[in-house]
C-alpha positions in Angstrom: 0.1 -0.3 0.1 2.7 2.3 0.8 4.2 1.5 -2.7 0.9 2.8 -4.1 0.9 5.7 -2.5 4.7 6.9 -3.4 3.2 6.4 -7.2 0.2 8.2 -6.8 1.8 11.4 -5.4 4.7 11.5 -7.7 2.3 11.2 -10.6 1.5 14.5 -9.9 4.0 15.8 -11.3 6.0 12.9 -13.1 4.4 10.9 -15.6 4.7 6.9 -14.7 5.8 4.4 -16.6 2.2 1.8 -17.1 0.0 0.2 -19.1 -1.3 2.4 -22.3 -3.9 4.8 -21.3 -4.9 4.8 -24.9 -6.9 1.4 -24.2 -9.8 3.9 -22.4 -11.4 7.0 -22.0 -12.0 9.4 -18.7 -14.7 11.7 -18.5 -16.4 13.6 -15.5 -19.1 16.5 -16.1 -19.6 20.1 -15.3 -21.5 19.9 -11.9 -23.3 22.3 -10.0 -23.6 21.9 -6.0 -26.3 23.1 -3.7 -24.8 24.7 -1.1 -25.1 22.4 2.4 -26.2 19.5 0.4 -23.8 16.5 -1.2 -22.3 17.3 -4.4 -22.2 14.2 -6.9 -19.8 14.7 -9.7 -20.6 12.0 -12.7 -17.1 10.5 -13.8 -17.0 7.4 -16.0 -14.8 5.2 -18.0 -14.9 4.8 -21.6 -13.7 2.1 -24.1 -13.2 -0.5 -21.5 -15.3 -2.7 -19.2 -12.5 -4.8 -16.8 -10.8 -1.9 -14.9 -9.7 -1.8 -11.5 -9.0 1.8 -10.0 -6.2 1.5 -7.9 -6.1 5.7 -6.6 -7.3 8.7 -7.4 -5.5 11.9 -6.7 -7.5 16.0 -6.3 -6.3 19.1 -6.6 -8.2 22.2 -7.5 -6.3 23.8 -10.1 -4.8 27.1 -8.3 -3.7 25.2 -5.7 -0.1 22.6 -5.5 -1.7 20.3 -2.6 -4.0 17.7 -3.3 -7.2 18.6 -1.4 -8.2 14.3 -1.7 -6.8 11.2 -2.4 -7.7 7.8 -2.1 -6.2 4.6 -2.0 -8.1 1.4 -1.8 -9.9 2.3 1.0 -7.2 4.1 2.7 -8.3 8.7 2.4 -6.7 11.7 2.8 -7.0 14.9 2.9 -10.7 17.1 3.4 -12.8 14.3 4.9 -15.8 15.6 3.1 -14.8 14.5 0.2 -14.9 10.7 -0.9 -15.0 8.1 -3.9 -19.0 7.6 -4.4 -18.1 3.8 -4.9 -14.5 2.7 -5.9 -15.2 -0.4 -7.4 -18.2 0.9 -9.5 -16.4 4.0 -11.1 -14.4 7.4 -10.3 -17.5 9.5 -9.5 -16.8 11.8 -6.7 -18.8 13.4 -4.2 -18.6 15.9 -1.8 -20.3 16.1 1.5 -21.9 19.6 3.5 -21.0 21.8 -0.3 -19.4 25.0 0.7 -18.7 27.8 -1.8 -15.4 27.6 -1.4 -15.4 24.1 -2.9 -16.4 26.3 -6.3 -13.8 26.3 -8.8 -12.0 24.3 -11.6 -10.7 21.1 -10.5 -7.6 18.2 -11.8 -8.4 15.4 -11.1 -5.9 12.1 -11.2 -7.4 8.2 -11.7 -4.5 5.7 -11.2 -5.9 2.2 -12.7 -4.4 -1.3 -13.2 -5.1 -0.3 -17.2 -3.0 3.1 -17.1 -3.6 6.6 -15.5 -6.0 9.6 -16.9 -6.0 13.1 -16.1 -9.3 14.9 -16.5 -10.3 18.5 -15.8 -13.6 20.1 -14.3 -15.5 22.0 -12.8 -18.3 23.1 -9.9 -20.0 25.9 -9.4 -21.8 26.2 -5.9 -25.3 27.2 -5.8 -27.9 28.0 -3.0 -31.4 27.5 -2.9 -33.7 30.7 -2.7 -36.6 30.4 0.4 -39.9 30.4 -0.6 -41.0 34.2 -0.9 -42.7 36.5 1.0 -45.7 38.9 -0.4 -47.4 41.8 0.7 -49.0 44.7 -0.5 -49.6 49.0 0.0 -52.2 49.7 1.0 -52.9 46.5 3.2 -56.6 46.7 1.6 -56.8 47.8 -2.1 -59.5 49.6 -3.6 -61.0 48.5 -7.7 -59.4 50.4 -9.9 -57.6 52.7 -6.6 -53.5 52.8 -6.7 -51.6 49.4 -4.7 -48.3 48.1 -5.2 -47.0 44.4 -4.6 -44.0 43.5 -2.8 -42.6 40.0 -3.1 -38.8 39.2 -1.3 -36.9 36.2 -1.5 -33.9 35.5 0.8 -31.0 33.4 0.9 -30.3 32.0 -2.5 -26.5 32.5 -5.2 -26.2 33.7 -7.7 -28.3 35.9 -8.1 -31.9 34.7 -9.0 -35.0 36.3 -10.9 -38.9 37.1 -10.0 -41.8 36.9 -12.0 -45.3 38.0 -11.6 -48.0 36.3 -13.2 -51.8 36.9 -12.4 -55.1 34.5 -12.0 -55.0 34.3 -16.1 -51.2 33.4 -16.6 -50.4 37.1 -18.0 -46.8 37.6 -17.0 -46.8 41.1 -15.5 -42.9 41.0 -15.0 -42.2 43.8 -17.5 -44.2 46.5 -14.9 -42.2 45.4 -12.0 -39.2 46.7 -10.4 -36.7 44.2 -9.2 -33.9 45.0 -6.6 -31.0 42.7 -5.9 -28.7 42.9 -2.6 -25.7 40.7 -2.4 -24.8 39.8 1.2 -21.3 37.9 2.2 -21.1 37.0 5.8 -18.0 34.2 6.7 -17.9 33.1 3.2 -21.4 32.7 2.9 -22.4 34.3 0.2 -26.3 35.1 -1.1 -28.2 37.8 -3.3 -31.0 39.1 -1.3 -34.4 39.6 -4.0 -37.0 42.1 -4.1 -39.6 42.8 -6.5 -42.7 45.5 -6.8 -45.2 45.8 -9.3 -47.1 49.0 -8.8 -50.2 49.7 -10.5 -51.9 53.0 -10.8 -55.4 51.6 -10.9 -55.5 47.9 -10.2 -58.3 45.7 -11.4 -58.8 43.1 -8.5 -60.2 40.8 -11.0 -56.8 40.3 -11.9 -56.2 38.7 -8.6 -54.7 36.6 -7.3 -51.1 37.1 -8.1 -48.3 34.4 -8.1 -44.6 35.8 -7.2 -42.4 33.0 -9.3 -38.7 32.7 -8.3 -36.1 31.5 -10.7 -32.6 30.5 -10.0 -29.4 32.0 -12.2 -30.1 29.1 -14.7 -33.6 30.1 -14.8 -35.3 26.8 -12.2 -38.0 27.9 -10.4 -36.9 27.6 -6.8 -40.3 28.3 -5.4 -43.6 30.8 -5.5 -45.9 32.2 -3.4 -50.1 33.5 -4.2 -50.6 36.4 -3.1 -53.8 37.2 -2.0 -55.4 40.4 -2.7 -58.4 41.8 -0.1 -60.7 44.6 -1.1 -61.2 47.7 1.5 -64.8 47.5 0.8 -65.7 44.3 1.1 -63.4 44.5 4.1 -65.5 47.4 5.1 -68.7 45.9 4.8 -67.1 42.8 6.9 -66.7 45.3 9.5 -69.9 47.1 9.2 -71.8 43.8 9.4 -70.1 42.8 12.3 -70.9 46.3 13.9 -74.5 45.9 13.1 -74.3 42.0 14.5 -73.4 43.7 17.8 -75.6 46.6 17.9 -78.1 43.7 17.2 -77.1 41.7 20.0 -77.1 44.0 22.3 -80.4 45.1 21.5 -82.0 42.1 22.1 -79.7 41.4 25.5 -81.4 45.1 26.9 -85.3 43.9 25.7 -84.8 40.0 27.2 -83.7 41.6 30.3 -87.1 44.0 30.5 -89.0 40.8 29.6 -87.4 39.1 31.8 -87.8 41.8 34.7 -91.6 42.2 33.7 -91.9 38.2 33.9 -90.3 38.6 37.7 -92.2 41.5 39.1 -95.4 39.7 37.3 -94.5 36.7 39.4 -93.8 38.6 42.3 -97.2 39.9 41.9 -99.1 36.8 41.8 -97.4 34.9 44.9 -98.1 37.9 47.4 -102.1 38.0 46.3 -102.1 34.1 46.7 -100.5 34.7 50.1 -103.3 37.2 51.4 -105.1 35.6 54.3 -108.9 34.6 53.6 -111.6 36.7 55.8 -115.7 35.7 55.5 -118.5 38.4 54.6 -120.0 39.8 57.7 -123.2 39.0 56.1 -122.6 35.5 56.3 -121.0 35.2 59.8 -124.4 37.0 61.2 -126.1 33.7 59.4 -128.1 36.5 57.1 -129.7 34.3 54.2 -131.4 37.0 52.0 
């Protein structure tokens, strides 16, 4: 194993004498990684079936020292890097992808049939969070002025925000998009804020959809903006007030009725308790 390690290290700088490597080809696809997720760099052999990987060495194009190497099951370098499956092929994977992983790489694969060098690139992106929407004013009048807002954060590189009404018509050209780049301890992001302004809005266009796209114009998220009519809100408030007044009136009338019934009950009770007295004429035996 130590002899293999020496060959791997030396092979970075001095071509080694090995069987002809023209028997096979090595290809790696450009890769887009997502921040904090696992990134897989797809690499494969061509024009050969029976081949065994002896070891690999990976380094960034602008660096001299390897960032990762593996000989059999023995690995060294950044522990986030590894061969996806050394028995299947030379594909690599990166756990917990970081923005620092972005860039060009030089990859050397040593096999029992020779060795191959290849260069590939990794672009690291960050997915935007679902957008947050709002309106100004909060309650809108049909035919009145209105501003619709849509904000999305934590995405990278800078993306786009599009607006659509209930019929699917695109209103993006009428909107204004603001992009604010941030870099906090090496974590890059671009905050997006879109404002769609109407001098006279038709509430029949609602609801509006705010869709966030990444830099490749792939959708990252969306939100549906339901619009509250100022008139319906006033009607609801008026209906609520009327109902409260009705309930209060019913309670007052009910209280009066209960009071009257209680007074009548007391009056009848006193009348029933009054002592019975005979007529004087009956007591004297007058039978007229």
